PDB file of N, CA, C and O in Angstrom:
ATOM      1  N   MET A   1       0.840  -1.167   0.000  1.00  0.00           N
ATOM      2  CA  MET A   1       0.000   0.000   0.000  1.00  0.00           C
ATOM      3  C   MET A   1       0.894   1.242   0.000  1.00  0.00           C
ATOM      4  O   MET A   1       1.835   1.344   0.788  1.00  0.00           O
ATOM      5  N   THR A   2       0.591   2.168  -0.880  1.00  0.00           N
ATOM      6  CA  THR A   2       1.362   3.406  -0.925  1.00  0.00           C
ATOM      7  C   THR A   2       0.912   4.328   0.202  1.00  0.00           C
ATOM      8  O   THR A   2      -0.116   4.102   0.839  1.00  0.00           O
ATOM      9  N   LEU A   3       1.697   5.362   0.431  1.00  0.00           N
ATOM     10  CA  LEU A   3       1.364   6.330   1.470  1.00  0.00           C
ATOM     11  C   LEU A   3       0.071   7.069   1.116  1.00  0.00           C
ATOM     12  O   LEU A   3      -0.735   7.376   1.994  1.00  0.00           O
ATOM     13  N   GLU A   4      -0.118   7.347  -0.154  1.00  0.00           N
ATOM     14  CA  GLU A   4      -1.352   8.012  -0.596  1.00  0.00           C
ATOM     15  C   GLU A   4      -2.563   7.108  -0.365  1.00  0.00           C
ATOM     16  O   GLU A   4      -3.602   7.572   0.104  1.00  0.00           O
ATOM     17  N   GLU A   5      -2.434   5.834  -0.688  1.00  0.00           N
ATOM     18  CA  GLU A   5      -3.536   4.888  -0.447  1.00  0.00           C
ATOM     19  C   GLU A   5      -3.847   4.802   1.051  1.00  0.00           C
ATOM     20  O   GLU A   5      -5.009   4.747   1.453  1.00  0.00           O
ATOM     21  N   TYR A   6      -2.806   4.790   1.852  1.00  0.00           N
ATOM     22  CA  TYR A   6      -2.989   4.741   3.300  1.00  0.00           C
ATOM     23  C   TYR A   6      -3.726   5.991   3.785  1.00  0.00           C
ATOM     24  O   TYR A   6      -4.631   5.903   4.615  1.00  0.00           O
ATOM     25  N   ARG A   7      -3.333   7.151   3.263  1.00  0.00           N
ATOM     26  CA  ARG A   7      -3.978   8.400   3.651  1.00  0.00           C
ATOM     27  C   ARG A   7      -5.461   8.393   3.288  1.00  0.00           C
ATOM     28  O   ARG A   7      -6.291   8.858   4.069  1.00  0.00           O
ATOM     29  N   LEU A   8      -5.798   7.875   2.124  1.00  0.00           N
ATOM     30  CA  LEU A   8      -7.205   7.795   1.722  1.00  0.00           C
ATOM     31  C   LEU A   8      -7.980   6.837   2.620  1.00  0.00           C
ATOM     32  O   LEU A   8      -9.156   7.062   2.907  1.00  0.00           O
ATOM     33  N   LYS A   9      -7.318   5.763   3.062  1.00  0.00           N
ATOM     34  CA  LYS A   9      -7.937   4.847   4.029  1.00  0.00           C
ATOM     35  C   LYS A   9      -8.215   5.563   5.341  1.00  0.00           C
ATOM     36  O   LYS A   9      -9.256   5.358   5.965  1.00  0.00           O
ATOM     37  N   VAL A  10      -7.277   6.400   5.751  1.00  0.00           N
ATOM     38  CA  VAL A  10      -7.450   7.156   6.988  1.00  0.00           C
ATOM     39  C   VAL A  10      -8.665   8.078   6.866  1.00  0.00           C
ATOM     40  O   VAL A  10      -9.458   8.189   7.802  1.00  0.00           O
ATOM     41  N   VAL A  11      -8.810   8.731   5.728  1.00  0.00           N
ATOM     42  CA  VAL A  11      -9.979   9.594   5.504  1.00  0.00           C
ATOM     43  C   VAL A  11     -11.263   8.775   5.624  1.00  0.00           C
ATOM     44  O   VAL A  11     -12.222   9.213   6.259  1.00  0.00           O
ATOM     45  N   GLU A  12     -11.281   7.606   5.025  1.00  0.00           N
ATOM     46  CA  GLU A  12     -12.454   6.726   5.121  1.00  0.00           C
ATOM     47  C   GLU A  12     -12.741   6.368   6.574  1.00  0.00           C
ATOM     48  O   GLU A  12     -13.888   6.404   7.019  1.00  0.00           O
ATOM     49  N   ARG A  13     -11.693   6.023   7.302  1.00  0.00           N
ATOM     50  CA  ARG A  13     -11.868   5.659   8.712  1.00  0.00           C
ATOM     51  C   ARG A  13     -12.374   6.832   9.526  1.00  0.00           C
ATOM     52  O   ARG A  13     -13.225   6.666  10.400  1.00  0.00           O
ATOM     53  N   LEU A  14     -11.857   8.011   9.247  1.00  0.00           N
ATOM     54  CA  LEU A  14     -12.312   9.195   9.983  1.00  0.00           C
ATOM     55  C   LEU A  14     -13.778   9.489   9.707  1.00  0.00           C
ATOM     56  O   LEU A  14     -14.532   9.813  10.624  1.00  0.00           O
ATOM     57  N   THR A  15     -14.180   9.377   8.457  1.00  0.00           N
ATOM     58  CA  THR A  15     -15.578   9.671   8.135  1.00  0.00           C
ATOM     59  C   THR A  15     -16.527   8.629   8.720  1.00  0.00           C
ATOM     60  O   THR A  15     -17.722   8.887   8.862  1.00  0.00           O
ATOM     61  N   ALA A  16     -16.007   7.470   9.055  1.00  0.00           N
ATOM     62  CA  ALA A  16     -16.835   6.434   9.679  1.00  0.00           C
ATOM     63  C   ALA A  16     -16.947   6.617  11.197  1.00  0.00           C
ATOM     64  O   ALA A  16     -17.747   5.945  11.848  1.00  0.00           O
ATOM     65  N   CYS A  17     -16.150   7.524  11.755  1.00  0.00           N
ATOM     66  CA  CYS A  17     -16.176   7.749  13.199  1.00  0.00           C
ATOM     67  C   CYS A  17     -17.495   8.404  13.611  1.00  0.00           C
ATOM     68  O   CYS A  17     -18.078   9.190  12.865  1.00  0.00           O
ATOM     69  N   ASN A  18     -17.943   8.062  14.805  1.00  0.00           N
ATOM     70  CA  ASN A  18     -19.182   8.634  15.324  1.00  0.00           C
ATOM     71  C   ASN A  18     -18.964   9.843  16.219  1.00  0.00           C
ATOM     72  O   ASN A  18     -19.900  10.595  16.489  1.00  0.00           O
ATOM     73  N   ASP A  19     -17.736  10.030  16.677  1.00  0.00           N
ATOM     74  CA  ASP A  19     -17.479  11.163  17.566  1.00  0.00           C
ATOM     75  C   ASP A  19     -16.000  11.537  17.521  1.00  0.00           C
ATOM     76  O   ASP A  19     -15.184  10.871  16.883  1.00  0.00           O
ATOM     77  N   SER A  20     -15.689  12.618  18.218  1.00  0.00           N
ATOM     78  CA  SER A  20     -14.322  13.127  18.187  1.00  0.00           C
ATOM     79  C   SER A  20     -13.338  12.217  18.920  1.00  0.00           C
ATOM     80  O   SER A  20     -12.153  12.188  18.587  1.00  0.00           O
ATOM     81  N   VAL A  21     -13.823  11.477  19.911  1.00  0.00           N
ATOM     82  CA  VAL A  21     -12.935  10.552  20.628  1.00  0.00           C
ATOM     83  C   VAL A  21     -12.456   9.457  19.679  1.00  0.00           C
ATOM     84  O   VAL A  21     -11.277   9.105  19.669  1.00  0.00           O
ATOM     85  N   ALA A  22     -13.375   8.925  18.886  1.00  0.00           N
ATOM     86  CA  ALA A  22     -13.012   7.887  17.917  1.00  0.00           C
ATOM     87  C   ALA A  22     -12.047   8.444  16.874  1.00  0.00           C
ATOM     88  O   ALA A  22     -11.097   7.767  16.481  1.00  0.00           O
ATOM     89  N   ALA A  23     -12.287   9.675  16.423  1.00  0.00           N
ATOM     90  CA  ALA A  23     -11.385  10.294  15.445  1.00  0.00           C
ATOM     91  C   ALA A  23      -9.995  10.475  16.042  1.00  0.00           C
ATOM     92  O   ALA A  23      -8.992  10.233  15.370  1.00  0.00           O
ATOM     93  N   GLY A  24      -9.933  10.897  17.292  1.00  0.00           N
ATOM     94  CA  GLY A  24      -8.638  11.041  17.959  1.00  0.00           C
ATOM     95  C   GLY A  24      -7.902   9.728  18.063  1.00  0.00           C
ATOM     96  O   GLY A  24      -6.681   9.681  17.918  1.00  0.00           O
ATOM     97  N   SER A  25      -8.641   8.655  18.315  1.00  0.00           N
ATOM     98  CA  SER A  25      -8.021   7.322  18.383  1.00  0.00           C
ATOM     99  C   SER A  25      -7.446   6.907  17.038  1.00  0.00           C
ATOM    100  O   SER A  25      -6.349   6.352  16.965  1.00  0.00           O
ATOM    101  N   VAL A  26      -8.191   7.180  15.978  1.00  0.00           N
ATOM    102  CA  VAL A  26      -7.701   6.855  14.630  1.00  0.00           C
ATOM    103  C   VAL A  26      -6.415   7.621  14.357  1.00  0.00           C
ATOM    104  O   VAL A  26      -5.444   7.048  13.864  1.00  0.00           O
ATOM    105  N   LEU A  27      -6.402   8.914  14.673  1.00  0.00           N
ATOM    106  CA  LEU A  27      -5.224   9.732  14.395  1.00  0.00           C
ATOM    107  C   LEU A  27      -4.025   9.322  15.243  1.00  0.00           C
ATOM    108  O   LEU A  27      -2.890   9.344  14.766  1.00  0.00           O
ATOM    109  N   ALA A  28      -4.268   8.950  16.489  1.00  0.00           N
ATOM    110  CA  ALA A  28      -3.167   8.483  17.338  1.00  0.00           C
ATOM    111  C   ALA A  28      -2.576   7.198  16.770  1.00  0.00           C
ATOM    112  O   ALA A  28      -1.360   7.006  16.781  1.00  0.00           O
ATOM    113  N   GLU A  29      -3.440   6.325  16.276  1.00  0.00           N
ATOM    114  CA  GLU A  29      -2.972   5.077  15.658  1.00  0.00           C
ATOM    115  C   GLU A  29      -2.158   5.370  14.399  1.00  0.00           C
ATOM    116  O   GLU A  29      -1.123   4.747  14.166  1.00  0.00           O
ATOM    117  N   VAL A  30      -2.624   6.312  13.592  1.00  0.00           N
ATOM    118  CA  VAL A  30      -1.902   6.704  12.374  1.00  0.00           C
ATOM    119  C   VAL A  30      -0.537   7.274  12.739  1.00  0.00           C
ATOM    120  O   VAL A  30       0.470   6.927  12.121  1.00  0.00           O
ATOM    121  N   ASP A  31      -0.502   8.142  13.736  1.00  0.00           N
ATOM    122  CA  ASP A  31       0.754   8.739  14.171  1.00  0.00           C
ATOM    123  C   ASP A  31       1.747   7.663  14.587  1.00  0.00           C
ATOM    124  O   ASP A  31       2.921   7.713  14.220  1.00  0.00           O
ATOM    125  N   LEU A  32       1.271   6.698  15.348  1.00  0.00           N
ATOM    126  CA  LEU A  32       2.123   5.593  15.792  1.00  0.00           C
ATOM    127  C   LEU A  32       2.607   4.757  14.610  1.00  0.00           C
ATOM    128  O   LEU A  32       3.764   4.338  14.570  1.00  0.00           O
ATOM    129  N   THR A  33       1.725   4.522  13.660  1.00  0.00           N
ATOM    130  CA  THR A  33       2.098   3.754  12.468  1.00  0.00           C
ATOM    131  C   THR A  33       3.198   4.467  11.688  1.00  0.00           C
ATOM    132  O   THR A  33       4.163   3.839  11.252  1.00  0.00           O
ATOM    133  N   LEU A  34       3.052   5.776  11.515  1.00  0.00           N
ATOM    134  CA  LEU A  34       4.078   6.533  10.792  1.00  0.00           C
ATOM    135  C   LEU A  34       5.414   6.491  11.531  1.00  0.00           C
ATOM    136  O   LEU A  34       6.469   6.336  10.915  1.00  0.00           O
ATOM    137  N   LEU A  35       5.360   6.629  12.851  1.00  0.00           N
ATOM    138  CA  LEU A  35       6.596   6.575  13.638  1.00  0.00           C
ATOM    139  C   LEU A  35       7.242   5.195  13.583  1.00  0.00           C
ATOM    140  O   LEU A  35       8.462   5.087  13.459  1.00  0.00           O
ATOM    141  N   ASN A  36       6.441   4.148  13.672  1.00  0.00           N
ATOM    142  CA  ASN A  36       6.970   2.784  13.653  1.00  0.00           C
ATOM    143  C   ASN A  36       7.560   2.398  12.303  1.00  0.00           C
ATOM    144  O   ASN A  36       8.402   1.504  12.218  1.00  0.00           O
ATOM    145  N   ASN A  37       7.115   3.074  11.256  1.00  0.00           N
ATOM    146  CA  ASN A  37       7.663   2.793   9.927  1.00  0.00           C
ATOM    147  C   ASN A  37       8.888   3.644   9.623  1.00  0.00           C
ATOM    148  O   ASN A  37       9.393   3.656   8.500  1.00  0.00           O
ATOM    149  N   ARG A  38       9.352   4.349  10.636  1.00  0.00           N
ATOM    150  CA  ARG A  38      10.586   5.149  10.555  1.00  0.00           C
ATOM    151  C   ARG A  38      10.610   6.106   9.352  1.00  0.00           C
ATOM    152  O   ARG A  38      11.617   6.226   8.654  1.00  0.00           O
ATOM    153  N   MET A  39       9.495   6.769   9.136  1.00  0.00           N
ATOM    154  CA  MET A  39       9.442   7.761   8.066  1.00  0.00           C
ATOM    155  C   MET A  39      10.177   9.017   8.509  1.00  0.00           C
ATOM    156  O   MET A  39      10.194   9.368   9.689  1.00  0.00           O
ATOM    157  N   SER A  40      10.763   9.662   7.566  1.00  0.00           N
ATOM    158  CA  SER A  40      11.468  10.904   7.881  1.00  0.00           C
ATOM    159  C   SER A  40      10.456  11.943   8.358  1.00  0.00           C
ATOM    160  O   SER A  40       9.285  11.895   7.982  1.00  0.00           O
ATOM    161  N   PRO A  41      10.909  12.875   9.181  1.00  0.00           N
ATOM    162  CA  PRO A  41      10.003  13.937   9.639  1.00  0.00           C
ATOM    163  C   PRO A  41       9.371  14.719   8.491  1.00  0.00           C
ATOM    164  O   PRO A  41       8.207  15.112   8.570  1.00  0.00           O
ATOM    165  N   SER A  42      10.135  14.944   7.428  1.00  0.00           N
ATOM    166  CA  SER A  42       9.576  15.701   6.295  1.00  0.00           C
ATOM    167  C   SER A  42       8.484  14.907   5.577  1.00  0.00           C
ATOM    168  O   SER A  42       7.496  15.486   5.124  1.00  0.00           O
ATOM    169  N   LEU A  43       8.651  13.602   5.472  1.00  0.00           N
ATOM    170  CA  LEU A  43       7.621  12.768   4.846  1.00  0.00           C
ATOM    171  C   LEU A  43       6.371  12.699   5.726  1.00  0.00           C
ATOM    172  O   LEU A  43       5.245  12.723   5.231  1.00  0.00           O
ATOM    173  N   GLN A  44       6.592  12.614   7.037  1.00  0.00           N
ATOM    174  CA  GLN A  44       5.447  12.635   7.954  1.00  0.00           C
ATOM    175  C   GLN A  44       4.703  13.958   7.849  1.00  0.00           C
ATOM    176  O   GLN A  44       3.473  13.984   7.814  1.00  0.00           O
ATOM    177  N   GLU A  45       5.441  15.041   7.800  1.00  0.00           N
ATOM    178  CA  GLU A  45       4.832  16.367   7.685  1.00  0.00           C
ATOM    179  C   GLU A  45       4.002  16.472   6.411  1.00  0.00           C
ATOM    180  O   GLU A  45       2.890  17.001   6.428  1.00  0.00           O
ATOM    181  N   ARG A  46       4.545  15.965   5.308  1.00  0.00           N
ATOM    182  CA  ARG A  46       3.812  15.994   4.037  1.00  0.00           C
ATOM    183  C   ARG A  46       2.549  15.153   4.123  1.00  0.00           C
ATOM    184  O   ARG A  46       1.510  15.547   3.593  1.00  0.00           O
ATOM    185  N   PHE A  47       2.620  13.985   4.792  1.00  0.00           N
ATOM    186  CA  PHE A  47       1.441  13.142   4.981  1.00  0.00           C
ATOM    187  C   PHE A  47       0.345  13.922   5.703  1.00  0.00           C
ATOM    188  O   PHE A  47      -0.803  13.951   5.257  1.00  0.00           O
ATOM    189  N   TRP A  48       0.710  14.560   6.832  1.00  0.00           N
ATOM    190  CA  TRP A  48      -0.277  15.296   7.626  1.00  0.00           C
ATOM    191  C   TRP A  48      -0.833  16.490   6.854  1.00  0.00           C
ATOM    192  O   TRP A  48      -2.024  16.785   6.953  1.00  0.00           O
ATOM    193  N   GLN A  49       0.010  17.178   6.088  1.00  0.00           N
ATOM    194  CA  GLN A  49      -0.474  18.306   5.284  1.00  0.00           C
ATOM    195  C   GLN A  49      -1.477  17.832   4.235  1.00  0.00           C
ATOM    196  O   GLN A  49      -2.513  18.462   4.022  1.00  0.00           O
ATOM    197  N   ASN A  50      -1.158  16.718   3.585  1.00  0.00           N
ATOM    198  CA  ASN A  50      -2.068  16.179   2.578  1.00  0.00           C
ATOM    199  C   ASN A  50      -3.375  15.707   3.205  1.00  0.00           C
ATOM    200  O   ASN A  50      -4.446  15.884   2.626  1.00  0.00           O
ATOM    201  N   LEU A  51      -3.285  15.106   4.391  1.00  0.00           N
ATOM    202  CA  LEU A  51      -4.499  14.677   5.084  1.00  0.00           C
ATOM    203  C   LEU A  51      -5.350  15.892   5.453  1.00  0.00           C
ATOM    204  O   LEU A  51      -6.575  15.860   5.331  1.00  0.00           O
ATOM    205  N   HIS A  52      -4.700  16.955   5.902  1.00  0.00           N
ATOM    206  CA  HIS A  52      -5.413  18.192   6.224  1.00  0.00           C
ATOM    207  C   HIS A  52      -6.158  18.696   4.988  1.00  0.00           C
ATOM    208  O   HIS A  52      -7.321  19.090   5.082  1.00  0.00           O
ATOM    209  N   GLY A  53      -5.497  18.683   3.841  1.00  0.00           N
ATOM    210  CA  GLY A  53      -6.129  19.097   2.589  1.00  0.00           C
ATOM    211  C   GLY A  53      -7.296  18.202   2.206  1.00  0.00           C
ATOM    212  O   GLY A  53      -8.329  18.684   1.744  1.00  0.00           O
ATOM    213  N   ASP A  54      -7.131  16.900   2.398  1.00  0.00           N
ATOM    214  CA  ASP A  54      -8.227  15.968   2.124  1.00  0.00           C
ATOM    215  C   ASP A  54      -9.444  16.297   2.983  1.00  0.00           C
ATOM    216  O   ASP A  54     -10.581  16.245   2.514  1.00  0.00           O
ATOM    217  N   LEU A  55      -9.191  16.634   4.238  1.00  0.00           N
ATOM    218  CA  LEU A  55     -10.296  16.964   5.142  1.00  0.00           C
ATOM    219  C   LEU A  55     -10.945  18.294   4.760  1.00  0.00           C
ATOM    220  O   LEU A  55     -12.156  18.455   4.907  1.00  0.00           O
ATOM    221  N   ASP A  56     -10.155  19.240   4.273  1.00  0.00           N
ATOM    222  CA  ASP A  56     -10.728  20.490   3.750  1.00  0.00           C
ATOM    223  C   ASP A  56     -11.667  20.200   2.594  1.00  0.00           C
ATOM    224  O   ASP A  56     -12.777  20.728   2.536  1.00  0.00           O
ATOM    225  N   ASN A  57     -11.216  19.354   1.672  1.00  0.00           N
ATOM    226  CA  ASN A  57     -12.056  18.989   0.531  1.00  0.00           C
ATOM    227  C   ASN A  57     -13.324  18.287   0.981  1.00  0.00           C
ATOM    228  O   ASN A  57     -14.402  18.520   0.434  1.00  0.00           O
ATOM    229  N   LEU A  58     -13.192  17.439   1.969  1.00  0.00           N
ATOM    230  CA  LEU A  58     -14.345  16.707   2.490  1.00  0.00           C
ATOM    231  C   LEU A  58     -15.383  17.662   3.070  1.00  0.00           C
ATOM    232  O   LEU A  58     -16.579  17.503   2.829  1.00  0.00           O
ATOM    233  N   THR A  59     -14.934  18.637   3.822  1.00  0.00           N
ATOM    234  CA  THR A  59     -15.886  19.589   4.398  1.00  0.00           C
ATOM    235  C   THR A  59     -16.524  20.458   3.315  1.00  0.00           C
ATOM    236  O   THR A  59     -17.685  20.849   3.437  1.00  0.00           O
ATOM    237  N   ASP A  60     -15.774  20.760   2.263  1.00  0.00           N
ATOM    238  CA  ASP A  60     -16.354  21.504   1.141  1.00  0.00           C
ATOM    239  C   ASP A  60     -17.476  20.707   0.480  1.00  0.00           C
ATOM    240  O   ASP A  60     -18.507  21.267   0.107  1.00  0.00           O
ATOM    241  N   GLN A  61     -17.272  19.413   0.338  1.00  0.00           N
ATOM    242  CA  GLN A  61     -18.275  18.547  -0.291  1.00  0.00           C
ATOM    243  C   GLN A  61     -19.456  18.265   0.632  1.00  0.00           C
ATOM    244  O   GLN A  61     -20.551  17.957   0.162  1.00  0.00           O
ATOM    245  N   ALA A  62     -19.243  18.368   1.934  1.00  0.00           N
ATOM    246  CA  ALA A  62     -20.287  18.043   2.908  1.00  0.00           C
ATOM    247  C   ALA A  62     -21.481  18.978   2.792  1.00  0.00           C
ATOM    248  O   ALA A  62     -22.595  18.606   3.163  1.00  0.00           O
ATOM    249  N   CYS A  63     -21.267  20.176   2.286  1.00  0.00           N
ATOM    250  CA  CYS A  63     -22.381  21.123   2.186  1.00  0.00           C
ATOM    251  C   CYS A  63     -23.469  20.629   1.243  1.00  0.00           C
ATOM    252  O   CYS A  63     -24.583  21.154   1.262  1.00  0.00           O
ATOM    253  N   PHE A  64     -23.171  19.638   0.425  1.00  0.00           N
ATOM    254  CA  PHE A  64     -24.155  19.090  -0.499  1.00  0.00           C
ATOM    255  C   PHE A  64     -24.917  17.909   0.099  1.00  0.00           C
ATOM    256  O   PHE A  64     -25.781  17.332  -0.562  1.00  0.00           O
ATOM    257  N   LEU A  65     -24.608  17.551   1.325  1.00  0.00           N
ATOM    258  CA  LEU A  65     -25.241  16.407   1.978  1.00  0.00           C
ATOM    259  C   LEU A  65     -26.344  16.871   2.914  1.00  0.00           C
ATOM    260  O   LEU A  65     -26.498  18.065   3.172  1.00  0.00           O
ATOM    261  N   ASP A  66     -27.114  15.904   3.421  1.00  0.00           N
ATOM    262  CA  ASP A  66     -28.124  16.224   4.421  1.00  0.00           C
ATOM    263  C   ASP A  66     -27.456  16.896   5.611  1.00  0.00           C
ATOM    264  O   ASP A  66     -26.304  16.599   5.928  1.00  0.00           O
ATOM    265  N   LYS A  67     -28.167  17.794   6.267  1.00  0.00           N
ATOM    266  CA  LYS A  67     -27.581  18.563   7.370  1.00  0.00           C
ATOM    267  C   LYS A  67     -26.985  17.704   8.480  1.00  0.00           C
ATOM    268  O   LYS A  67     -25.875  18.001   8.923  1.00  0.00           O
ATOM    269  N   PRO A  68     -27.663  16.652   8.956  1.00  0.00           N
ATOM    270  CA  PRO A  68     -27.043  15.859  10.032  1.00  0.00           C
ATOM    271  C   PRO A  68     -25.737  15.180   9.598  1.00  0.00           C
ATOM    272  O   PRO A  68     -24.779  15.112  10.369  1.00  0.00           O
ATOM    273  N   VAL A  69     -25.712  14.685   8.375  1.00  0.00           N
ATOM    274  CA  VAL A  69     -24.500  14.025   7.860  1.00  0.00           C
ATOM    275  C   VAL A  69     -23.396  15.059   7.678  1.00  0.00           C
ATOM    276  O   VAL A  69     -22.245  14.819   8.041  1.00  0.00           O
ATOM    277  N   ALA A  70     -23.749  16.199   7.120  1.00  0.00           N
ATOM    278  CA  ALA A  70     -22.757  17.260   6.917  1.00  0.00           C
ATOM    279  C   ALA A  70     -22.194  17.743   8.250  1.00  0.00           C
ATOM    280  O   ALA A  70     -20.993  17.981   8.374  1.00  0.00           O
ATOM    281  N   ALA A  71     -23.063  17.886   9.239  1.00  0.00           N
ATOM    282  CA  ALA A  71     -22.605  18.338  10.559  1.00  0.00           C
ATOM    283  C   ALA A  71     -21.634  17.336  11.173  1.00  0.00           C
ATOM    284  O   ALA A  71     -20.631  17.726  11.771  1.00  0.00           O
ATOM    285  N   LYS A  72     -21.929  16.054  11.027  1.00  0.00           N
ATOM    286  CA  LYS A  72     -21.038  15.012  11.560  1.00  0.00           C
ATOM    287  C   LYS A  72     -19.683  15.055  10.860  1.00  0.00           C
ATOM    288  O   LYS A  72     -18.643  15.012  11.517  1.00  0.00           O
ATOM    289  N   ILE A  73     -19.690  15.139   9.549  1.00  0.00           N
ATOM    290  CA  ILE A  73     -18.441  15.183   8.780  1.00  0.00           C
ATOM    291  C   ILE A  73     -17.635  16.419   9.148  1.00  0.00           C
ATOM    292  O   ILE A  73     -16.421  16.337   9.335  1.00  0.00           O
ATOM    293  N   ASN A  74     -18.302  17.561   9.251  1.00  0.00           N
ATOM    294  CA  ASN A  74     -17.595  18.790   9.617  1.00  0.00           C
ATOM    295  C   ASN A  74     -16.999  18.689  11.013  1.00  0.00           C
ATOM    296  O   ASN A  74     -15.866  19.117  11.230  1.00  0.00           O
ATOM    297  N   ALA A  75     -17.741  18.132  11.958  1.00  0.00           N
ATOM    298  CA  ALA A  75     -17.242  18.000  13.331  1.00  0.00           C
ATOM    299  C   ALA A  75     -16.020  17.086  13.378  1.00  0.00           C
ATOM    300  O   ALA A  75     -15.033  17.403  14.041  1.00  0.00           O
ATOM    301  N   ILE A  76     -16.083  15.959  12.679  1.00  0.00           N
ATOM    302  CA  ILE A  76     -14.956  15.015  12.665  1.00  0.00           C
ATOM    303  C   ILE A  76     -13.746  15.659  11.984  1.00  0.00           C
ATOM    304  O   ILE A  76     -12.621  15.537  12.467  1.00  0.00           O
ATOM    305  N   ALA A  77     -13.980  16.343  10.862  1.00  0.00           N
ATOM    306  CA  ALA A  77     -12.874  16.979  10.142  1.00  0.00           C
ATOM    307  C   ALA A  77     -12.220  18.063  10.997  1.00  0.00           C
ATOM    308  O   ALA A  77     -10.994  18.152  11.049  1.00  0.00           O
ATOM    309  N   LEU A  78     -13.020  18.877  11.659  1.00  0.00           N
ATOM    310  CA  LEU A  78     -12.462  19.929  12.510  1.00  0.00           C
ATOM    311  C   LEU A  78     -11.700  19.341  13.694  1.00  0.00           C
ATOM    312  O   LEU A  78     -10.640  19.844  14.067  1.00  0.00           O
ATOM    313  N   THR A  79     -12.236  18.287  14.276  1.00  0.00           N
ATOM    314  CA  THR A  79     -11.539  17.620  15.373  1.00  0.00           C
ATOM    315  C   THR A  79     -10.193  17.082  14.898  1.00  0.00           C
ATOM    316  O   THR A  79      -9.173  17.248  15.566  1.00  0.00           O
ATOM    317  N   ALA A  80     -10.208  16.436  13.735  1.00  0.00           N
ATOM    318  CA  ALA A  80      -8.972  15.866  13.193  1.00  0.00           C
ATOM    319  C   ALA A  80      -7.958  16.967  12.893  1.00  0.00           C
ATOM    320  O   ALA A  80      -6.772  16.817  13.185  1.00  0.00           O
ATOM    321  N   GLN A  81      -8.420  18.063  12.313  1.00  0.00           N
ATOM    322  CA  GLN A  81      -7.503  19.144  11.981  1.00  0.00           C
ATOM    323  C   GLN A  81      -6.943  19.799  13.237  1.00  0.00           C
ATOM    324  O   GLN A  81      -5.776  20.190  13.264  1.00  0.00           O
ATOM    325  N   ALA A  82      -7.757  19.921  14.270  1.00  0.00           N
ATOM    326  CA  ALA A  82      -7.263  20.465  15.541  1.00  0.00           C
ATOM    327  C   ALA A  82      -6.230  19.527  16.156  1.00  0.00           C
ATOM    328  O   ALA A  82      -5.218  19.979  16.690  1.00  0.00           O
ATOM    329  N   TRP A  83      -6.485  18.218  16.081  1.00  0.00           N
ATOM    330  CA  TRP A  83      -5.544  17.226  16.599  1.00  0.00           C
ATOM    331  C   TRP A  83      -4.214  17.344  15.852  1.00  0.00           C
ATOM    332  O   TRP A  83      -3.142  17.328  16.457  1.00  0.00           O
ATOM    333  N   MET A  84      -4.305  17.463  14.528  1.00  0.00           N
ATOM    334  CA  MET A  84      -3.082  17.567  13.720  1.00  0.00           C
ATOM    335  C   MET A  84      -2.319  18.856  14.036  1.00  0.00           C
ATOM    336  O   MET A  84      -1.089  18.845  14.092  1.00  0.00           O
ATOM    337  N   ALA A  85      -3.032  19.961  14.241  1.00  0.00           N
ATOM    338  CA  ALA A  85      -2.371  21.227  14.565  1.00  0.00           C
ATOM    339  C   ALA A  85      -1.653  21.125  15.907  1.00  0.00           C
ATOM    340  O   ALA A  85      -0.518  21.581  16.044  1.00  0.00           O
ATOM    341  N   ARG A  86      -2.312  20.529  16.895  1.00  0.00           N
ATOM    342  CA  ARG A  86      -1.683  20.363  18.207  1.00  0.00           C
ATOM    343  C   ARG A  86      -0.461  19.453  18.105  1.00  0.00           C
ATOM    344  O   ARG A  86       0.584  19.733  18.691  1.00  0.00           O
ATOM    345  N   ASN A  87      -0.604  18.368  17.357  1.00  0.00           N
ATOM    346  CA  ASN A  87       0.490  17.424  17.177  1.00  0.00           C
ATOM    347  C   ASN A  87       1.662  18.110  16.470  1.00  0.00           C
ATOM    348  O   ASN A  87       2.818  17.902  16.836  1.00  0.00           O
ATOM    349  N   HIS A  88       1.367  18.910  15.479  1.00  0.00           N
ATOM    350  CA  HIS A  88       2.419  19.622  14.753  1.00  0.00           C
ATOM    351  C   HIS A  88       3.136  20.599  15.683  1.00  0.00           C
ATOM    352  O   HIS A  88       4.361  20.718  15.644  1.00  0.00           O
ATOM    353  N   LEU A  89       2.378  21.288  16.509  1.00  0.00           N
ATOM    354  CA  LEU A  89       2.972  22.222  17.462  1.00  0.00           C
ATOM    355  C   LEU A  89       3.903  21.495  18.426  1.00  0.00           C
ATOM    356  O   LEU A  89       4.999  21.973  18.716  1.00  0.00           O
ATOM    357  N   LEU A  90       3.468  20.346  18.917  1.00  0.00           N
ATOM    358  CA  LEU A  90       4.305  19.566  19.822  1.00  0.00           C
ATOM    359  C   LEU A  90       5.580  19.087  19.132  1.00  0.00           C
ATOM    360  O   LEU A  90       6.657  19.097  19.728  1.00  0.00           O
ATOM    361  N   MET A  91       5.450  18.664  17.861  1.00  0.00           N
ATOM    362  CA  MET A  91       6.618  18.187  17.120  1.00  0.00           C
ATOM    363  C   MET A  91       7.624  19.318  16.913  1.00  0.00           C
ATOM    364  O   MET A  91       8.830  19.102  17.032  1.00  0.00           O
ATOM    365  N   THR A  92       7.136  20.522  16.606  1.00  0.00           N
ATOM    366  CA  THR A  92       8.056  21.630  16.366  1.00  0.00           C
ATOM    367  C   THR A  92       8.729  22.091  17.654  1.00  0.00           C
ATOM    368  O   THR A  92       9.857  22.584  17.626  1.00  0.00           O
ATOM    369  N   GLN A  93       8.044  21.931  18.776  1.00  0.00           N
ATOM    370  CA  GLN A  93       8.645  22.309  20.051  1.00  0.00           C
ATOM    371  C   GLN A  93       9.721  21.298  20.461  1.00  0.00           C
ATOM    372  O   GLN A  93      10.711  21.666  21.093  1.00  0.00           O
ATOM    373  N   GLU A  94       9.525  20.020  20.101  1.00  0.00           N
ATOM    374  CA  GLU A  94      10.506  18.986  20.428  1.00  0.00           C
ATOM    375  C   GLU A  94      11.722  19.090  19.532  1.00  0.00           C
ATOM    376  O   GLU A  94      12.848  18.875  19.981  1.00  0.00           O
ATOM    377  N   GLY A  95      11.503  19.426  18.244  1.00  0.00           N
ATOM    378  CA  GLY A  95      12.584  19.420  17.276  1.00  0.00           C
ATOM    379  C   GLY A  95      13.334  20.680  17.308  1.00  0.00           C
ATOM    380  O   GLY A  95      14.289  20.849  16.550  1.00  0.00           O
TER     381      GLY A  95
END
């Protein structure tokens, strides 16, 4: 599986989450997977940036869905993006 395929799987998993706790668990698992595969920090950063962009696109498309579904997708995407921003901040403070 390529990194891009993995990222798209992560998007699928996030959209299947029912709440922000589940989304946080998915992202923590992804973070651990990236670390365990010994990816360079720059490759990890690119992965997270691309995932952030995927989530932006997802929220843009959500406006065409029923309101409850769109609200769920937007909440999960915002939670994921906040998690990624916090994680990025922690990484930059460590490095």
